[in-house]
C-alpha positions in Angstrom: 5.6 13.9 -1.7 7.1 14.5 1.6 10.3 16.7 2.5 13.3 14.8 3.5 13.0 16.0 7.0 9.5 14.5 7.2 10.7 11.1 5.1 13.8 10.6 7.9 11.6 10.9 10.9 9.2 8.6 9.4 11.7 6.4 8.6 13.6 6.5 12.0 10.2 5.8 13.5 9.4 3.0 11.7 13.3 1.5 11.9 13.4 1.7 15.8 9.8 0.4 16.2 11.2 -2.8 17.7 13.7 -1.3 19.9 13.1 -0.6 23.5 14.5 3.1 24.1 14.1 4.5 27.7 11.0 6.9 27.6 12.5 9.4 29.3 15.1 10.1 26.6 12.9 8.7 23.9 12.9 11.9 22.0 16.3 12.8 22.2 17.3 9.4 20.8 15.1 9.8 18.0 15.7 13.2 17.3 19.5 12.6 17.2 19.3 9.8 14.7 17.2 11.9 12.4 19.4 14.6 13.2 22.9 12.5 12.4 21.7 11.1 9.1 20.4 14.4 7.6 23.5 16.2 8.9 25.6 13.1 7.6 23.9 13.7 4.1 24.4 18.1 4.0 27.9 17.3 5.3 28.7 15.4 2.6 26.9 17.3 -0.1 29.0 20.1 0.6 32.2 17.9 -0.4 33.9 17.7 -3.6 32.1 14.5 -5.5 29.8 14.7 -2.5 26.6 15.1 -4.3 27.4 12.4 -6.5 27.5 10.3 -3.3 24.2 11.2 -2.4 22.6 11.1 -5.5 23.8 6.9 -5.4 22.7 6.3 -2.3 19.4 7.8 -2.7 18.9 6.4 -6.2 19.6 2.8 -4.7 22.5 2.3 -6.5 25.0 2.2 -3.5 24.0 -0.3 -0.9 22.9 1.6 2.6 25.4 -0.5 4.3 28.7 0.1 1.6 27.9 3.8 2.1 30.3 6.7 3.9 27.3 8.8 4.1 25.8 5.8 6.6 29.4 5.4 8.0 29.6 9.2 8.7 25.5 9.1 10.1 26.8 6.5 12.7 30.0 8.5 13.8 28.0 11.5 14.4 25.0 9.7 16.4 27.8 8.0 18.4 29.5 11.0 18.8 26.7 13.4 19.3 24.0 11.3 21.1 25.5 7.7 22.4 28.1 9.1 24.2 26.6 11.2 26.1 23.6 8.6 27.5 24.6 5.6 29.8 22.7 3.1 27.5 24.0 -0.7 27.6 26.1 -2.0 24.2 23.0 -3.9 23.6 20.8 -1.4 22.9 23.6 1.0 21.4 24.2 -1.6 19.1 20.7 -2.0 17.8 20.4 1.8 17.5 23.4 2.2 15.1 21.9 -0.7 13.3 18.7 0.9 12.3 21.0 3.8 10.3 21.5 1.5 7.3 18.1 0.6 7.9 16.9 4.1 7.5 18.7 4.6 4.5 17.6 1.6 2.8 14.3 3.0 3.1 14.9 5.5 1.7 16.7 4.0 -1.3 14.9 5.0 -4.2 13.0 8.2 -2.9 15.8 10.5 -5.6 14.0 10.1 -9.2 13.8 12.3 -12.2 11.7 14.9 -11.2 11.5 18.0 -13.7 11.3 15.3 -16.6 14.5 15.8 -18.6 15.4 12.2 -18.2 18.0 11.8 -15.7 18.8 12.7 -12.3 20.6 16.0 -11.9 20.5 19.0 -9.4 17.8 19.8 -10.3 16.2 16.9 -9.0 18.1 16.8 -5.9 16.8 20.3 -5.1 13.0 19.0 -5.7 13.1 16.0 -3.8 14.7 18.0 -0.7 12.2 20.7 -1.1 9.8 17.9 -0.9 7.9 18.7 -4.0 7.2 16.9 -6.9 7.0 18.1 -11.3 3.8 20.0 -10.9 4.9 21.5 -7.8 8.1 22.7 -8.9 8.6 22.3 -12.6 11.1 25.2 -13.5 14.6 25.2 -12.5 14.1 29.1 -11.7 11.0 28.1 -9.4 13.2 25.8 -7.5 16.2 27.9 -6.7 14.4 30.8 -6.1 13.1 28.9 -2.7 16.3 26.7 -2.1 16.7 28.9 1.2 14.3 26.9 2.6 15.2 23.5 1.2 17.4 21.4 3.4 20.0 21.9 1.5 19.7 25.7 0.5 21.9 27.6 2.6 25.1 25.1 1.7 24.2 24.8 -2.0 23.2 28.6 -2.4 26.7 29.9 -1.0 28.3 27.9 -3.9 
């Protein structure tokens, strides 16, 4: 299984494939979309109840369009990227519309990875790290490597 950053980058590329982004800013726009999506996940995960929101979105229990994580990604993308570029409203709208599409395509990536019958923090860590049960079966092994994961620095401080 690919890491979360790889999955996000792949889905951003797939979701924006038909959008005509000027070539001189394409790398920045796609990187900004990926960063905004990852940023919304990490910011949400650090808030009380945030891991449940992430879990609900990535297991498919919450529709991407209805998730506050999606709304936050749109806000981050607008503030950090779109506000700095001179793009027409149609292009801005198309790029913002790609965000829920990316999250929709990511729906279902979070599953019971450790075989304990539920989706819990351990499964989130395995998914973020990009490993499956065969690669990371013990919680100690996962937590020992959590500093390398996407949320490692955040979760490690708790």
